[in-house]
N, C-alpha and C positions, 0 to 999 in steps of 0.2 A: 302110472306105468302102462305101457302099451299092452293091450290085450290081443295077443297074436291070433287067437281063435276067431275073435270078432273081426279083426282087420282082414284076415284071410277070406272069411266068408263074404265080407263086403266086396273085396277085390274080385272074387269069383263072379259076382253079379255084374260088376263093371266090365269084366272081360267077356261076358256072354255075348254071343251074336244072335240077334233075333231077326230072322228073315221074313218080314211081313211083305204083303203084296207090293206096296210102293217101293220098298227096298229092292226086291227082286227085279221088278220091271226097270228100275233106274239102272241098276248094275248091268243087267242084260243089254239094255239099250246103249250104254256107254261102251261096253265090250264090243257090241255089234258095230258101233261107229269106228272103233279102232280096226277091227278085222276087215271091214269094208274098205277102209282107206288103204290098208296094207295090201289087199288083193287087187284093187282097181286103180290105186294111185290118184284118186279124186278126193279132194277135201270136202268135208261137210261141217255144219255147225249144229250144236246141241245146247239147249238151255236146261239146267236143272235148278229148280227153285224149291224153297221150303223155309219155314220159320226156323229160328234158332232151336236146336235140339231135335229136329225132325229126322236126323240120320244122315245128312249130307257128308259130314266128316267121316263117318263109318264107311260110306261108299268109296271115298277117296283113299282111305287107308287100305281097303280091300284091293283097290286097283294097284296101289303101290306094291302090295304083296304078290299080286298076280303077274305084274309086269316090271320086275326089278331091272336095273341096268345089267347088261351082259358084257363081261370083260372078254374081249377078243385079243388076238396076238398083237395087233397094231392099233387098235382103237377100242372104245367102249360104246356099245349100242344102247341107246336109251329109247325103248319102244314108246314110252309115255313120259312127258316132262310135266312137272307140277310146279305151279307158282301161286303164291298168295298175293292178292292185290292189297296194298296197304291203304290206310286212310290218306286222303289227299294225294292220289297217285298221279303220275305223269307218264307220257309215252316212253320216256327213257327208262322208267322203272321196268316196264314190260320187257324190254330188250335186255336190260341188266339182269333181271330175274332169270330169263332163259339162259343167258351166258353163264351165270353163276351156277345154275343147276346142272349145266353140262361140264362143270369142273374147271372153268376158266375164270380168272379174276378180270372183270370188265374194267377197262381204262377209266380212271376218274375224270379225265379231261376229254374223253371221246365225245364227239358230236353225236346227235341223234342219228344222222345218216350212217356214221361209222358203226354205231351200236347195232343198228338195223341190219347192215350188211353182215356183221360178225354173227349176229344171232341166226340169221337165215343160213349162212354157211355152216355153222355148227349143227343146226338141226338136220341139215341134209347129210352131213358127215356121220351124225349119230343115228341115222336111219329112223328118226322120230316120226311117228305116224299120228300122234295125238298130243295136243297141248291142253292140259286141264288148268283152268284159271279159277281159283277160289276167291270168295269175298268180292265178286265183281260188282256188287251193289255200291262199292265205294266210288265207282265212277260217277254215280248220280247223287252223291252226298256233298253237302257243303259247297255247292256251286262249282264242283269239279267239272261237271258236264257243260263246259262253255264252248267246246269245239268238238261236237259229235262227229263231224266229218273226219277230223284228224284221228280220232279213236277208231272209226270205221276203217280208215286207210291202213292203220297199223295192223289190225287183225286180218283185213283182206289181203294185205301184202304177205303176211306170214302164210296164209292159206294158199295163195297163188304161187308164190316163189319157193317156199319150203315144202309145199304139198302136204301140209299137216292139217288134220281136222282139229277143231277147237270145241271144247266143252266149257261153257260158263256155268259155274256153281255160285249160288248166292241167295240172298233173301228175295222174296217175291218182287219187291220193287226194282230189282235189277232190270226188269222189262222196260223201264223208262228209257234205258239206254237204246233199246231197239225202237221205241216209239220216236226217238229223236233222229233216227237215221234209217231211211228206207233200204239202203244197201245191206245193213246188218240184219234187218228183218227178213230179207230174202235169203240171206246166208244161214240164218238161225231159225229155220221154220219148224224144226223138230224140238219138242219140249217134253220134259218130265217134271211132275210135281210131287215132292215128298210131303204127302199129307199126314196130318196127325191122326191118331186113333179117334174113334167116335163111340158114343154110347146112345146115339139117336134112335136105334132100334133094339129090340130084344136080342137079335142075333149079334149086333155090333157090341152090345154090352157084354154078352157072353164071351165074345172073342177077346174083349179087353180084360175080362176076369181071367181068361185062360193065359193071356200074356203075363199077368201079374203072378200067377201060380208057377208058370214056366221059369220066370226070373227068380222067384223064391227057391225053386228046386235047384237052380244052378248054383246056389250058395252052398249046397251040400250040407246044410243045417236042417235038421228035421223040424219043420214048422207046422204048428197047429193052425190051419187056415179056416177054421170053422167060422170066424168072424166075417170072412169074405162072402159068406152066403147072404149078407145084408146088401141089398141094392143101394141103400143110403151110403154105406162105406165105400162101395165101388164108385159111386158118383163123387164122393169126396176126393178119392184118389185121382179120379179123372180131372176134376177142376183144379186140384192142387198141382197137377202136372201139365194141364192143358192138353192131355193126350199125346204129348211129345215124348218120343221114345227115350231120349237121353235123360229127360227129367223123371220119367218113370223109373229108370235105372238108378238115378241118383237118390230118389226118395226111398226106394226099397233097399238099396245097399246100406243107407244110413239107418233105416228101420231095423234091419237085421243086426247091424253092429250094436245098436242100443239094446236090442232084445238079449243078445248074448252077454253083454256086459251086465244086464239086469238079471241074468240067469233065468230067462223066461223063454218058453218055446211057442207061446201063443201071440200071433200078430193081433194088434188091437188099434183102436182109434188113438189112444194115448201115445203109443210109440210112433205112429204115422204122423201125428200132429207135431211131436217133438222134432222128428226128422224134417218135416216141412219147414218149421221155423228155423231150424239150424242150417239147412242146405239150400232152401229155395227162397223163402220170404218170411221175415218176422212181421207178420200182419198185426197191426194195432187194433184196427176196427174189427170187432167180433163178427159183424155182418159180412165182412169180406174174408173171413177165415173158413175155408171149406170144411173144416172139422167141427165147427160150431153149429149147434142146432138152429141158430138164427141166420145161418148163411143163406144169402139170396143166390139161388142157383143160376149163375151166369159166369162167363169167362172172366178171368182177372186181367182185363185188357184196358181198364181205365187208366188215364194218365198217371204215371208214377208207379203203377202196379207191375208185377213181375213179368207179365206177358204182353204189356203194351208195346207197340212197335218201337223198336230202338232199345228196349230193355233186354237184359240178359245177354 
């Protein structure tokens, strides 16, 4: 039977917004890009990179809330258009994605040139000032990056003709797209990196502990956090989540859920370990389990582990 109290508390943690430095800087930079383009009519490029779970999606969702479509008498203004780049993308997809987001069904048999013209026309009509493309690293996966000049021409054309700035969001290796084309490098000279939390210093470790407590408080469940006074447990949570904000949220939300179901108010290694195995990784080797005494304190980035490149 569903435990409503436990589920509500977990959902409150998932819904919490934590504005750490990298989050604030990236959001501010993206908003600045939009406002600059709107004011001066000149397009710019921005790259936002970060590992899975670093908070990129949260930034995009906040941008959607800040700049929703505005319905006018004769048209709908789209200040920002958002597209997701799929696996194995082609140039047609970029144009189709834009057209679709602007409320028009793109022609199935339309040529690339026709789609390009339609996308640019619609962007101008919608008064769009910023195009946000997420999962851009897909352009460099599985030998997709065979024609870097063609990809550069696509985005350069959108910037020049529709006068829209473009923000690339994706995993760190999306930079290979720029390495393959000097034109894009010049256009996308500004960058933001969504870094994970750290425990490398006493101050950083204290900040990470404060983050954990803040998220637990957001559950509105009275939690005994005495166990968090242990440096060893804080380190275990760090390695279990790799310091990535979305994984910290996932781990703590499940921990709270298990605690409430168990009618317990004290956070402990046992609950955290169960949450880790349930929601993040069912580690078999004890030496690779952050909550085991035998754990070798290093990131779980070996091949096949939860934070190896390409995992999660």
